[in-house]
DRENMAR-715347 format. One line per 10 residues: number of its first residue (from 1); their letters; for each residue y, z, x of N, C-alpha, C. Coordinates in steps of 0.2 Angstrom, whole numbers. Last residue first. Example, Ala and Ser with C-alpha at 12.3 -4.5 7.8 and 13.67 -1.06 7.14 Angstrom:
BEGIN
2) sa) -11 35 64 -5 36 68 0 39 64  -28 39 66 -22 39 62 -16 39 66
% end
This chain:
BEGIN
88) ltsilnleis) -92 558 288 -92 560 295 -96 555 299  -81 549 276 -88 551 278 -88 553 286  -70 551 263 -72 549 270 -78 552 271  -71 552 249 -65 549 252 -67 547 259  -82 551 235 -81 552 242 -75 548 245  -82 557 220 -79 552 224 -78 553 231  -92 563 207 -90 564 214 -88 558 218  -91 570 192 -90 564 195 -88 565 202  -104 581 186 -98 580 189 -97 572 191  -114 592 178 -111 585 177 -104 585 180
78) lplrgeavfk) -115 606 180 -120 601 183 -118 594 182  -100 613 186 -105 612 181 -110 607 184  -96 626 198 -96 619 196 -101 618 191  -88 641 195 -95 638 196 -94 630 194  -78 649 192 -79 648 199 -85 644 200  -73 653 179 -80 656 182 -81 655 189  -61 647 177 -62 654 174 -68 657 178  -62 635 183 -56 639 185 -58 646 183  -73 630 176 -73 631 183 -68 635 185  -68 629 163 -74 634 164 -74 635 172
68) afntpslvvi) -58 619 165 -56 626 163 -62 631 164  -67 609 168 -62 611 173 -60 618 171  -74 607 156 -78 610 162 -73 612 167  -63 602 148 -67 608 146 -70 611 152  -59 590 155 -54 596 154 -58 603 153  -72 586 166 -69 585 160 -64 591 159  -69 582 184 -72 586 178 -69 585 172  -71 575 199 -68 574 193 -72 578 187  -67 578 215 -72 579 210 -69 580 204  -65 569 230 -62 570 223 -68 572 218
58) adygkargak) -66 572 247 -69 570 241 -65 572 235  -59 576 258 -64 572 259 -68 570 253  -41 578 260 -47 579 256 -52 574 258  -29 575 267 -34 579 271 -40 580 266  -18 568 262 -18 575 261 -24 579 264  -23 555 264 -17 557 268 -16 565 268  -34 555 256 -35 554 263 -29 557 267  -27 555 244 -32 560 245 -33 560 253  -19 543 244 -16 550 244 -20 556 246  -29 534 244 -25 534 249 -21 541 250
48) ylkadiafqd) -36 537 231 -39 537 237 -35 538 243  -25 535 222 -28 542 223 -32 542 229  -23 522 223 -18 526 225 -21 533 226  -36 517 219 -34 516 226 -28 520 228  -35 521 205 -40 524 210 -38 523 217  -25 513 201 -24 520 201 -29 524 206  -31 501 202 -25 502 206 -24 509 206  -41 502 193 -43 501 200 -37 503 204  -34 503 181 -38 509 183 -40 508 191  -28 490 180 -24 496 181 -28 502 184
38) dmwdaadksr) -40 483 179 -36 482 185 -31 488 186  -43 488 166 -48 489 172 -44 488 178  -33 484 158 -34 491 159 -38 492 165  -28 471 153 -30 472 160 -31 480 162  -26 472 140 -31 468 142 -33 469 149  -24 489 133 -21 483 137 -27 479 139  -30 500 128 -29 494 124 -27 488 127  -28 510 137 -35 507 137 -35 501 132  -15 514 146 -17 512 139 -23 508 140  -8 528 155 -13 522 154 -14 520 147
28) gvpaglltre) 2 537 166 1 535 159 -4 529 159  -4 549 177 -2 542 176 -3 541 169  4 565 181 -2 561 178 1 554 176  12 567 196 12 567 189 6 563 186  9 567 210 15 570 208 16 571 200  -2 562 216 3 558 214 9 561 212  -11 574 218 -10 568 223 -4 564 222  -8 583 207 -9 585 214 -8 580 219  -9 574 196 -3 578 197 -3 581 205  -22 569 197 -16 565 197 -10 568 199
18) itaedgilpn) -29 581 195 -30 577 201 -24 573 202  -25 585 182 -24 589 188 -24 585 194  -29 574 174 -22 575 175 -21 580 181  -44 574 177 -40 568 179 -32 570 179  -48 591 183 -48 585 178 -44 580 180  -54 595 200 -50 595 194 -51 590 189  -54 597 217 -58 598 211 -53 599 205  -55 590 232 -50 591 227 -54 591 221  -65 597 246 -64 593 240 -58 595 236  -69 598 261 -63 600 258 -62 595 252
8) rvtvrepm) -83 596 263 -80 602 266 -73 603 263  -98 590 259 -91 590 257 -88 596 259  -111 580 263 -108 586 265 -101 586 263  -125 573 254 -118 572 257 -116 579 259  -140 564 251 -137 571 253 -130 569 256  -143 553 237 -141 554 244 -138 561 245  -155 547 226 -150 552 228 -149 552 235  -159 531 222 -161 537 226 -155 541 227
% end
């Protein structure tokens, strides 16, 4: 069942933009590695900690195409990945 949330200060971007904003540079990753899932969990934890430290309450991940549309038009697409960082 969907839940209603209030997001006041989100970081919106594609993966590269979010990683650059929070970590300083996009993170290199290899999905061919046997432990790629552990690597992704570690990256997610770093993004969570950096996002909280910078005052964001959510991270909204868009595809590169949808992020370009968002920048151009200012409208979020219907398909987003919403990661809540903190709750009130």
